[in-house]
C-alpha positions in Angstrom: 24.4 3.1 -49.4 23.3 6.2 -47.8 25.3 8.2 -45.3 23.6 8.3 -41.6 22.7 11.9 -42.3 20.8 10.8 -45.5 19.1 8.3 -43.4 18.4 10.9 -40.3 16.6 13.2 -42.8 14.1 10.3 -44.5 13.5 9.7 -40.6 12.9 13.5 -39.7 10.6 13.9 -43.0 8.6 11.3 -42.2 7.7 13.1 -38.4 10.2 11.5 -36.1 11.9 13.7 -33.7 15.7 12.5 -33.9 18.0 13.4 -30.9 21.4 12.7 -30.0 21.9 10.0 -27.3 21.9 11.2 -23.6 25.8 11.4 -22.4 25.7 9.0 -18.9 26.4 11.7 -15.7 29.5 10.5 -13.7 28.3 10.3 -10.8 30.2 10.2 -6.9 29.9 6.4 -5.8 26.6 5.8 -3.8 27.8 4.5 -1.0 26.0 1.8 0.7 22.7 0.8 1.1 20.1 0.4 3.7 21.5 -3.0 5.1 25.4 -2.0 4.6 26.1 -3.3 1.4 27.1 -1.7 -1.8 24.3 -1.2 -4.4 24.2 -2.7 -7.0 25.6 -2.4 -11.2 22.2 -1.9 -12.2 20.6 0.6 -9.4 19.5 3.9 -10.7 18.9 6.2 -8.0 16.8 8.5 -10.8 14.5 5.4 -11.8 10.6 7.0 -11.4 7.5 4.6 -12.0 5.7 4.7 -14.8 2.5 4.6 -13.1 1.1 5.6 -9.7 -1.6 3.7 -8.3 -4.5 6.0 -6.9 -4.8 6.5 -3.6 -7.7 4.5 -2.1 -10.9 7.1 -1.1 -12.3 6.9 2.3 -15.4 5.0 1.2 -13.1 2.2 -0.2 -10.8 1.7 2.6 -13.2 1.9 5.2 -16.0 -0.4 5.4 -19.1 -0.4 7.3 -18.8 0.6 10.7 -18.7 -2.3 13.0 -20.0 -1.6 16.3 -18.2 -3.0 19.6 -20.7 -5.6 20.5 -20.7 -6.5 16.6 -16.6 -7.3 17.2 -17.5 -8.8 20.3 -19.4 -11.5 18.9 -17.2 -11.9 15.9 -14.6 -12.6 18.3 -16.2 -14.7 20.4 -17.7 -16.8 17.3 -13.9 -17.0 16.0 -12.6 -18.3 18.8 -15.3 -20.8 19.4 -14.2 -22.5 15.4 -10.9 -22.0 17.0 -11.4 -24.4 20.3 -13.0 -27.3 17.5 -10.1 -27.4 15.7 -7.4 -27.1 18.4 -8.3 -29.1 21.7 -6.2 -27.7 25.1 -4.1 -29.9 26.5 -5.5 -30.8 30.1 -2.6 -30.2 32.5 -2.5 -33.5 35.1 
């Protein structure tokens, strides 16, 4: 049976870095969250996402320009389609 020191020596010779586990920091309670309830036990205020999505480029977020005339025509056609499927009751 090998000791812990011998096992760590084998791991180090294989090229792995062996470190001590991080000690948990004792912090003050976080208080209340945005809706007035205490934070859950699994909440980590220091959590950082591993991947950030890249920001959209201007050419991706903004499509081709729509002129006011084209916009008015699109609204008119949409209203016509709406009126076909949603008849308006006439007040007597």
